[in-house]
PLY file of the C-alpha trace (Angstrom):
ply
format ascii 1.0
element vertex 268
property float x
property float y
property float z
element edge 267
property int vertex1
property int vertex2
end_header
-37.14 25.67 -32.45
-33.99 23.60 -32.00
-33.39 25.04 -28.54
-36.99 24.31 -27.56
-36.59 20.71 -28.74
-33.36 20.29 -26.75
-35.02 21.79 -23.67
-37.92 19.34 -24.01
-35.51 16.42 -24.31
-33.59 17.58 -21.23
-36.81 17.91 -19.21
-37.91 14.45 -20.30
-34.54 12.90 -19.43
-34.59 14.62 -16.07
-38.09 13.32 -15.37
-37.12 9.79 -16.35
-33.99 9.97 -14.22
-36.02 11.19 -11.24
-38.58 8.46 -11.76
-35.87 5.77 -11.85
-34.23 7.26 -8.76
-37.55 7.06 -6.89
-37.32 3.26 -6.84
-34.60 1.01 -5.50
-34.05 -2.70 -4.96
-33.16 -4.94 -2.06
-31.80 -8.35 -2.98
-31.28 -11.69 -1.33
-33.97 -11.40 1.34
-34.59 -14.77 3.02
-38.32 -15.44 3.10
-38.07 -18.79 4.88
-35.29 -19.94 7.15
-32.86 -22.74 6.44
-33.41 -23.02 2.67
-30.79 -21.21 0.58
-32.95 -21.13 -2.55
-35.78 -19.36 -0.72
-34.64 -15.79 -1.27
-36.37 -12.89 -2.97
-35.64 -9.43 -4.33
-37.86 -6.38 -3.85
-38.27 -3.38 -6.15
-39.81 -0.58 -4.11
-39.99 3.21 -3.63
-36.80 4.51 -2.08
-38.68 6.39 0.64
-40.77 3.28 1.40
-43.84 5.48 1.50
-47.27 4.92 0.01
-49.96 2.30 -0.28
-48.85 0.94 -3.66
-50.06 -2.28 -5.26
-47.69 -5.21 -4.88
-46.94 -7.77 -7.60
-45.38 -11.08 -6.58
-43.70 -12.34 -9.76
-42.67 -15.98 -10.18
-40.10 -16.82 -12.86
-40.56 -19.61 -15.38
-38.33 -22.56 -16.22
-40.51 -25.64 -16.16
-40.20 -25.98 -12.35
-36.72 -27.35 -13.06
-34.71 -24.19 -13.83
-34.77 -20.42 -13.97
-33.90 -17.66 -11.55
-35.62 -14.64 -10.08
-35.54 -11.25 -11.83
-37.58 -8.07 -11.89
-39.14 -7.68 -15.37
-37.94 -4.44 -16.90
-41.46 -3.41 -17.87
-42.59 -3.62 -14.23
-39.83 -1.39 -12.89
-40.59 2.21 -11.88
-44.27 1.70 -12.67
-45.81 2.64 -9.35
-45.84 -0.91 -7.99
-43.80 -2.80 -5.43
-42.47 -5.91 -7.18
-41.46 -8.98 -5.16
-39.55 -11.68 -7.08
-38.89 -14.95 -5.23
-36.84 -17.96 -6.11
-38.35 -21.32 -5.19
-36.96 -24.81 -4.94
-36.70 -26.75 -8.19
-37.52 -30.26 -9.32
-36.32 -32.98 -9.38
-34.23 -32.16 -6.31
-37.37 -30.75 -4.71
-40.86 -32.20 -4.86
-43.70 -30.38 -6.56
-45.24 -29.89 -3.11
-42.11 -28.02 -2.05
-42.22 -25.82 -5.15
-45.82 -24.80 -4.46
-45.21 -24.46 -0.74
-42.32 -22.07 -1.39
-44.57 -20.01 -3.66
-47.22 -19.81 -0.94
-44.61 -18.85 1.66
-43.36 -16.05 -0.61
-46.88 -14.67 -1.14
-47.51 -14.79 2.60
-44.20 -12.97 3.17
-45.28 -10.26 0.73
-48.57 -9.81 2.55
-46.80 -9.57 5.92
-44.07 -7.17 4.77
-45.71 -5.09 2.02
-46.21 -2.03 4.23
-42.49 -1.95 5.12
-41.70 -1.24 1.45
-44.45 1.21 0.58
-46.93 -1.46 -0.48
-50.48 -2.16 0.63
-51.00 -5.71 1.97
-54.59 -5.63 0.70
-53.35 -4.97 -2.86
-51.13 -8.01 -3.40
-51.36 -9.42 -6.93
-49.74 -12.72 -7.90
-48.33 -13.31 -11.37
-45.68 -15.25 -13.22
-44.74 -16.79 -16.54
-45.03 -20.46 -17.54
-44.06 -22.44 -14.42
-44.56 -19.16 -12.57
-48.06 -18.94 -14.02
-48.73 -22.48 -12.81
-47.60 -21.56 -9.28
-49.74 -18.43 -9.42
-52.85 -20.50 -10.13
-52.10 -23.24 -7.61
-51.60 -20.74 -4.79
-54.60 -18.66 -5.83
-57.18 -21.38 -6.50
-56.27 -24.12 -3.99
-56.83 -22.47 -0.61
-54.81 -24.95 1.43
-51.39 -23.64 0.42
-51.80 -20.15 1.88
-53.83 -21.33 4.86
-50.70 -23.09 6.08
-49.29 -19.56 6.61
-52.42 -18.10 8.14
-53.49 -16.35 4.93
-56.51 -16.69 2.69
-56.12 -17.07 -1.07
-59.28 -14.99 -1.46
-57.43 -11.99 0.00
-55.18 -11.89 -3.09
-56.14 -8.80 -5.10
-55.78 -10.58 -8.44
-54.26 -13.57 -10.22
-52.49 -12.87 -13.51
-50.90 -16.08 -14.85
-48.91 -15.89 -18.10
-49.05 -19.10 -20.18
-49.26 -21.30 -17.11
-50.42 -24.89 -17.14
-53.81 -25.51 -15.58
-53.62 -29.27 -15.97
-51.00 -31.16 -13.94
-47.59 -29.66 -14.66
-45.52 -31.58 -17.19
-42.51 -31.69 -14.82
-44.52 -33.85 -12.45
-45.92 -35.93 -15.30
-42.40 -36.47 -16.66
-41.32 -37.93 -13.32
-44.30 -40.27 -13.52
-43.41 -41.34 -17.04
-46.44 -39.57 -18.54
-45.80 -38.08 -22.00
-46.14 -34.30 -22.47
-49.21 -34.64 -24.69
-51.14 -36.86 -22.26
-53.41 -34.53 -20.26
-53.67 -35.22 -16.55
-55.83 -33.60 -13.90
-55.08 -34.55 -10.31
-54.47 -32.71 -7.04
-51.64 -30.78 -8.72
-53.82 -29.31 -11.47
-55.10 -25.75 -10.93
-58.20 -26.53 -12.96
-59.23 -29.06 -10.30
-59.75 -26.08 -7.96
-61.66 -23.79 -10.32
-64.21 -21.90 -8.25
-66.40 -18.84 -8.77
-65.25 -17.10 -5.58
-61.57 -17.05 -6.52
-59.80 -13.67 -6.77
-60.11 -11.62 -9.97
-58.31 -13.55 -12.70
-56.58 -12.32 -15.87
-55.42 -15.25 -18.01
-52.83 -14.44 -20.71
-51.24 -16.73 -23.30
-49.32 -16.38 -26.51
-50.64 -17.23 -29.97
-52.43 -20.60 -29.90
-50.47 -21.71 -32.98
-47.13 -20.78 -31.41
-47.63 -21.79 -27.78
-46.44 -24.96 -26.03
-48.56 -28.12 -26.02
-51.95 -26.47 -26.55
-51.32 -24.01 -23.73
-53.89 -21.55 -25.04
-56.61 -24.18 -25.32
-56.16 -25.52 -21.79
-56.27 -21.98 -20.41
-59.34 -21.25 -22.52
-61.01 -24.26 -20.91
-60.15 -22.90 -17.46
-61.64 -19.56 -18.47
-64.79 -21.23 -19.77
-65.27 -23.27 -16.60
-64.86 -20.19 -14.41
-67.23 -18.22 -16.61
-69.88 -20.96 -16.48
-69.49 -21.07 -12.71
-70.24 -17.35 -12.56
-66.83 -15.94 -11.67
-67.48 -12.17 -11.61
-64.08 -10.77 -12.64
-62.51 -12.82 -15.39
-60.51 -12.03 -18.52
-58.57 -13.99 -21.12
-56.06 -12.73 -23.68
-54.41 -14.51 -26.59
-51.49 -12.40 -27.81
-51.37 -13.23 -31.48
-48.00 -13.36 -33.20
-46.11 -14.06 -29.95
-44.78 -17.45 -28.90
-44.48 -18.86 -25.39
-41.40 -16.86 -24.46
-41.98 -13.63 -26.37
-45.52 -13.13 -25.03
-44.19 -11.69 -21.76
-43.38 -8.23 -23.13
-46.92 -7.36 -24.26
-48.39 -9.27 -21.32
-46.72 -6.91 -18.85
-48.74 -4.05 -20.33
-51.92 -6.08 -19.80
-50.92 -6.74 -16.20
-50.41 -3.06 -15.45
-53.73 -2.18 -17.07
-55.67 -4.72 -15.06
-53.96 -3.94 -11.75
-55.19 -0.38 -12.16
-58.67 -1.44 -13.31
-59.16 -4.01 -10.55
-58.18 -1.49 -7.89
-60.41 1.15 -9.47
-63.42 -1.18 -9.57
-62.76 -2.23 -5.98
-62.79 1.41 -4.96
-66.16 1.92 -6.65
-67.57 -1.07 -4.81
-66.77 0.36 -1.38
0 1
1 2
2 3
3 4
4 5
5 6
6 7
7 8
8 9
9 10
10 11
11 12
12 13
13 14
14 15
15 16
16 17
17 18
18 19
19 20
20 21
21 22
22 23
23 24
24 25
25 26
26 27
27 28
28 29
29 30
30 31
31 32
32 33
33 34
34 35
35 36
36 37
37 38
38 39
39 40
40 41
41 42
42 43
43 44
44 45
45 46
46 47
47 48
48 49
49 50
50 51
51 52
52 53
53 54
54 55
55 56
56 57
57 58
58 59
59 60
60 61
61 62
62 63
63 64
64 65
65 66
66 67
67 68
68 69
69 70
70 71
71 72
72 73
73 74
74 75
75 76
76 77
77 78
78 79
79 80
80 81
81 82
82 83
83 84
84 85
85 86
86 87
87 88
88 89
89 90
90 91
91 92
92 93
93 94
94 95
95 96
96 97
97 98
98 99
99 100
100 101
101 102
102 103
103 104
104 105
105 106
106 107
107 108
108 109
109 110
110 111
111 112
112 113
113 114
114 115
115 116
116 117
117 118
118 119
119 120
120 121
121 122
122 123
123 124
124 125
125 126
126 127
127 128
128 129
129 130
130 131
131 132
132 133
133 134
134 135
135 136
136 137
137 138
138 139
139 140
140 141
141 142
142 143
143 144
144 145
145 146
146 147
147 148
148 149
149 150
150 151
151 152
152 153
153 154
154 155
155 156
156 157
157 158
158 159
159 160
160 161
161 162
162 163
163 164
164 165
165 166
166 167
167 168
168 169
169 170
170 171
171 172
172 173
173 174
174 175
175 176
176 177
177 178
178 179
179 180
180 181
181 182
182 183
183 184
184 185
185 186
186 187
187 188
188 189
189 190
190 191
191 192
192 193
193 194
194 195
195 196
196 197
197 198
198 199
199 200
200 201
201 202
202 203
203 204
204 205
205 206
206 207
207 208
208 209
209 210
210 211
211 212
212 213
213 214
214 215
215 216
216 217
217 218
218 219
219 220
220 221
221 222
222 223
223 224
224 225
225 226
226 227
227 228
228 229
229 230
230 231
231 232
232 233
233 234
234 235
235 236
236 237
237 238
238 239
239 240
240 241
241 242
242 243
243 244
244 245
245 246
246 247
247 248
248 249
249 250
250 251
251 252
252 253
253 254
254 255
255 256
256 257
257 258
258 259
259 260
260 261
261 262
262 263
263 264
264 265
265 266
266 267
């Protein structure tokens, strides 16, 4: 019995080692010229073969800090993961932050096939400020059109605890207090539309989140639902605060990537 157990453990470790070896990473790829901050890393199959889904993941940090990283839970999971940096406020404008995000998504669409990804299966996701950028790029069509792409070609939007009102970093620069809601041209909710890509909204516990983050996302969900958006989900991860919600949210992301692609296959 002991020898059988040890054999099983060895087989499992070998399988895990092989799985990890199947993926590799390329770092410091420049996705737009002349801007040092505009680099990205790619986690992809070592043989660069396949038609895998692609997740573009934007880091958080309030649009004023943070740095790119591949979430551990998204590694070796059958997806190409693209993680860009973007310029940060206040040195950059909010337009430049969003424009960088759009440029990175366009880069992923153009280069997905080179890394074993399918350019028609590009999902956009991110946490906090990254969730905000996800929604701005996915709902307001003008940002991707600058790069000859259509937001509606995104396979799915999966924002984690992102603001859907105007981001507080912009409001801070305008002298607007964090608890004063503002909806202007920099608010994703201003671009809510029923023909947006499939959308999976995830937040932490409403009693542990930042500044009513669950409630504002719930309002976005309600508006989209009332408009008749056909592929829409919302999750509140109870017991998890703004930062800790990422770990369970990654499992939700992987589930919905698979389900969205499966449903799209049925529709063909």
